[in-house]
C-alpha positions in Angstrom: 0.0 -0.1 0.0 1.2 3.5 -0.8 1.4 5.6 2.3 -1.2 8.5 2.5 -0.3 11.9 3.1 -2.8 13.6 5.3 -3.4 16.9 6.9 -5.1 16.3 10.2 -5.4 19.3 12.5 -5.5 18.7 16.3 -7.8 21.6 17.1 -7.9 22.0 20.9 -5.6 19.9 23.1 -8.8 19.0 24.8 -9.3 16.6 21.9 -7.1 14.1 24.0 -9.7 13.8 26.7 -13.0 15.0 25.2 -15.3 12.7 23.4 -16.8 14.7 20.4 -17.6 14.1 16.8 -13.9 14.9 15.7 -12.6 12.5 18.4 -14.9 9.7 17.1 -13.8 10.5 13.4 -10.2 10.0 14.3 -10.8 6.8 16.5 -12.8 5.4 13.4 -10.0 6.5 11.0 -7.2 4.7 13.1 -9.4 1.7 13.6 -9.7 1.2 9.7 -6.0 0.9 9.7 -5.3 -1.5 12.4 -5.3 -4.7 10.7 -2.0 -6.1 9.6 -2.4 -5.1 6.0 -3.4 -1.4 6.5 -1.5 -0.7 9.7 1.4 1.9 9.1 4.9 0.7 9.8 5.4 4.3 11.0 4.0 7.9 10.9 5.9 11.2 10.0 4.5 14.1 11.7 5.2 17.8 10.5 4.3 19.8 13.5 3.8 23.6 13.5 4.6 23.4 17.2 8.2 22.8 16.5 9.7 25.7 14.2 13.4 25.8 13.3 15.4 27.8 10.9 16.1 24.8 8.9 14.3 21.3 9.1 15.0 19.1 12.0 14.0 15.6 12.6 13.5 13.5 15.8 15.8 10.7 16.0 15.4 8.0 18.6 14.2 4.4 19.0 13.2 5.1 22.5 9.8 6.2 23.8 9.1 9.9 23.5 8.5 12.3 26.4 5.0 13.7 26.0 5.2 17.5 25.9 2.4 19.3 27.4 3.2 22.7 25.5 -0.1 24.4 26.3 -1.4 26.4 29.3 -4.6 26.8 31.4 -6.3 23.6 30.7 -7.9 21.2 33.1 -5.3 19.1 35.2 -6.5 16.0 33.7 -5.0 17.0 30.3 -1.6 17.4 31.9 -1.7 14.0 33.2 -2.2 12.4 29.8 0.9 10.6 28.4 1.4 9.1 24.9 4.4 6.7 25.1 5.0 6.1 21.4 8.6 5.1 20.3 10.5 6.6 17.5 12.4 5.0 14.7 15.8 6.1 13.9 15.6 4.1 10.5 12.6 6.0 9.5 13.9 9.3 10.7 17.2 8.6 8.7 15.1 8.3 5.5 13.3 11.6 6.3 16.7 13.2 6.9 18.4 11.9 3.7 15.2 12.7 1.7 15.4 16.2 2.9 19.1 16.6 2.4 18.8 15.1 -1.1 16.4 17.8 -1.9 18.9 20.3 -0.8 17.8 21.2 2.5 20.2 21.4 5.5 18.8 19.1 8.1 19.7 18.4 11.7 18.5 15.6 13.9 17.2 15.9 17.5 17.6 12.9 19.6 16.1 14.6 22.8 12.9 16.2 21.0 9.7 14.8 22.6 6.2 14.7 21.0 4.3 18.1 21.3 0.6 18.1 21.6 0.3 18.8 17.8 1.5 15.2 17.4 0.3 13.1 20.4 -3.3 14.6 20.6 -4.0 13.2 17.3 -2.0 10.1 17.4 -3.5 9.1 20.6 -7.0 9.0 18.8 -5.6 7.2 15.7 -3.4 4.6 17.6 -4.2 4.6 21.2 -2.0 1.6 22.0 1.0 3.9 20.9 2.2 0.9 18.9 3.0 2.6 15.6 6.7 4.4 15.5 6.7 8.0 15.3 8.9 10.6 13.7 8.3 14.2 14.3 9.8 17.0 12.0 9.9 20.6 12.4 8.3 23.3 10.2 10.4 26.3 9.0 8.1 29.2 9.1 10.5 31.2 6.7 10.3 28.9 3.9 8.2 29.6 0.7 5.1 27.2 0.4 7.0 25.4 -2.5 9.7 24.5 -0.1 7.4 23.6 2.8 5.8 21.2 0.2 
């Protein structure tokens, strides 16, 4: 199966703990991929909550720290964790693809998952059993470069 490219907005961080129509949609979408033939081998998330001057890619095989990069929400939201693991092999493919396209790219072995990633992933893959690679967004790049 060719891997789809999706734009999935996280909306409010409350998506992690509130059940609404969008949460139900993400849960159904994730469930549709859970059989062995459809389940992704990994997910790459380009997150606007990690901005850098040049592209950067998370680089770990271990579990990510869950970053609670928001303020003023109910305490229950700050207690949520999403223990997804990374994939150095996938991160290296992302890094070399960006480098081959002419972009200077760095790796970050300590970057955790920000809420732009884990809030959605928690609904799609609640078992945190799909490796995740997080990539930064470069706000100074033109749309063509970002694409």
